[in-house]
Steps between C-alpha positions, in 0.01 A plus 500: 500500500619844408287708736680826414380479142144410591240772446155474656214725390135549601278664242205682660230574248146623558221368291496825306879535504458841665735408779733261325846477650791262538665404828849349473761402755839339498866572551597548142628846416239518224205463735283817509201606701226576251167683524348278765662674794328780688127552562229447237123546498281224367125457449322222693387344171853469362673183633881485479676198352846413618750261336869409521754433230864393484793592285863403467430140602295334771586374841287221631575605855377860452148609592307819447303633799208728418306651792212738540495695826740239637293198400686272253305431186754274333833349587593382152495623143150546374216750472180602669262786583483740793151521645381852604300369793551501873687446720705783350222756425661695219870512592705235319880478533651243261854374562722280284825331589717205382618241751763226452636264761330704772666823386348791316648590161488873427259752639134487595278690263188670633192660341203647692151530357215710643170365383244772441167490681632312798655790704285672764354845426664810655390616846263797540556778758234678698527801533656541155848617421561870568253536786569789737403445864508676834633319809466128412370288213380134489633310197314208337647281225299234306559266204228383252676159452339250732745327733783746440687643797624858521844600621608863550772743617485854634868591474519538122657158432359253248271239664552126446320180606711525819383857587246552781155359429240773468256582773321832539731769646523875568760760398574826676723688258627507146521133390575300185317165502593226250304174460515174300250212469627139522316188389661153482843653463386748230553872577291782357646829387599728788272803561584811697289753691631820663327691780593828666373768739480755213672622186786746478415829332667541160799736503484831308790652305575871510552477121209343318550212261607639164662815645802658332786682672766725354797493734707245692450431869123525462349424841241222525300440812240232583213544745324219690319461832807349675331161552756236404827551313512690174747352249585614151708428191642728230558248220139407427514172693225405741576597864552208738554463873874529422476826300640820651280652770389857438675729748408839351515696174764388254630646173514376144699643210395274211182346366375242751207270572437525874280236663387496863303268725416490870570172681343412835490208742145600604335616180493389141779664301397803294477495129818573305495867395711609197633839395671517160717812517670635192809723492450777242813690409459874443726742317668800649327814373647628175726798572394846386766701315451875525714669237435734204454343159744765373712769656722792410795621698767301675295238684164343574388373839388136538287391794396132541243379750336168583164452673621179670654625820851369564557382142847533350502685168774442241537694177699533179557791261611302192163344407585156646262340747625531860642197679667426834816682388325819393528824696293534817270799515548687827419862412411722204776539243569697183571399142695725267427326172204336336451141625253221571434456871376156602416398857360201681444426870574188701410392849524175696180296488383677183545443128705767326306795368443571135761723339414867476646698208545870439659647189678829563608711202761773532385788282782707362503872575727785404634487856642153438714620212597815687624292793220614738204260465302671777545851367233665289581592142289615208563560129331694221587648168376674193270267313520257794867426437613451861819341626527118478709228655793372292781249550838675490805299593700824549253643751532454878292189576475401135185691412377860477207727412513642147315806374213452258502527123410866445540740211587869464376740770390211723616369835497175701487527880591265792403642842486431875468687830722517804462642851778750559752592590749246356729395217378356168747271315466305173684396182408606144615508143386660171522441123393817320623828347803662655388833648732726694321829442150458358185322617540205267398140578610409855428326832437704817418461870252745653408539869172677576496621139852643500759331276798397707707283264534454118654228281537480118711351227594132492624411850578204718343445841560793727433525873312813609357646823332810632415635846135579565437744786181575686251290691202339336434339165709573190427399141789350301485458119736346243412636157615428150417809291523552123528829312327577172738325261768237444591185693826320573601175667219288648307813585440387863613524863543226765476516884587235765643449850269742682565590867350744746679575829273691738664765721204503737590454872285449808465793737292336777516161666298316760578562862635143506654412165355202314786310337430440132722189499297353787176573316622331183610193696166483676281523190657583163156524340410792726810688392412434136151634560645812661733558207224447243280738694762769513566471126127524426460796735790685343382435145152628587604799708417754232143377460203653669451422871378148562502240779700177482537217755804273517647260752768638729696332775668626814732246663506396861827546690685706234855554624727589207528881465728463195219370282207728563167440341400826339199575713384699800179429693324750723161532663315817407172558673486134600547387138829332402677651200814397321747684277779322313645757264521883485174674443389513140304807419309623204375851547557463871307165533691229686481126478333355812547147635236365741547170687205260468572192706339193649311493827533828697781674312314827510452479875753736658508296819640196316713683248876554516714719278654195331189281501662269751182296554453400138727405215257535209281792405393707197584852395249723323685746278341824390696621199536862390 
């Protein structure tokens, strides 16, 4: 006998082949456990046939033992049927093993069948599951299957046939009762009933389900009646008794699904309450660029603001979009040429703003060519032939103003005004008739209508200057004038490199000098405003009397007497007045400066000669 090559099999086949399977055992390495193992369900009308077979030779001393629920059906090769009748009442465990010489060969194979219609029905609770009671509650459990016994537990464990046998009992607190019916070894499904002294109130979120929030660290709070323990999750999972206990408001910074539930050892747990909270990112407000679309003169002021408080603004002047390396905006600045200003704003916890854009165009003026962009010039000529801008590599600065194309007995005029006294300097050249004696074609400079300088012939660039005496406004004109016949050269004159040096000096100062250097360091823009104001006031001095308001600043703690701010403040009749240059008078009428400040500047009790209580105020100027 070669028992190690012997293979024994039991084929288990239902009448309808629904539960067909093969049971094999042996010690050969090729032996496998087929579909017969585990638990199967069978109908009472479907008998199971079993049979045995051999392979790789036979051994007369080997026997196959087939048993059902421990009762041997056959001890030799053969076949038969399993009867679905008592004493087993629906639970059939078939085993198969091979024996030789009193020893088992291989493993024992097992298959269990549950025969439908033979298990007892499930127990029924009274009162039903979920009943709320006060004080105590009597529990009844019954089973519709005659002869079945009921076994139960009250500690949450699964009942078995060995669990306590049911008899009517009472509970006095939150209890989970589980029961199973048993009949002739067959167990019903387990049923559960829970009872409690009440139900926990559902928690309430401070942010309703579906709410959106814009910034990180958004606070979330949960309200409940403090019965039991409130537990929550942030990842959308269901809260359990092991989830974090709520200890107070918490914060979230990203989209989250918050779930909460109240757990209690006295009451039924609350329902699970959910709040889906969505993080919505918002942009920093787009900066606002305040600057002129075009400007004349030497510079244009640029002011950038952002409605989002605390945002950092960055800007560029070359038309490129700003980035983290671009200039930070900290205060107003000036541009001296045409440019494209772009700005955006950033701030932690926000998306970057959109990019704001402002085109600024520098508009050429005569003052640019004359080297004084902020100075006022005008031009006119016979037939509209005024002076024009030309490129001239020989001229100071590479460009100049050229007289217009005029004919005989015509003139072309370039003019400006200055506030005297002072020195006027410039460069000029001519290309016309040579005239040493007669009023032929020539260039001339006139001050207040009186010719001061003349130039004719074909010349190179010549520096010229003239002293202008007397206070007040003076009219300066460069003229190219033609006589009644003939022309030579290019028949034109050129002017460039203009300069005006005022000889005006202050005659009065404040009782405590205000250092100009300190004022410029404190706020350069204020100094610029003062200078612009003074220029405007001087240029308009000859006009009829009018009132003008401009910003003016007096500094706190001025200490440098070497750099006096040209102003004096005095209180006259309880009204502060300021003077910052010698009196201008036209027919005996003086310029008057009246201080108009914030708060109580006109209250003599709070007013000091140098405005020591306030740094900023306005000056109303009454011009002669």
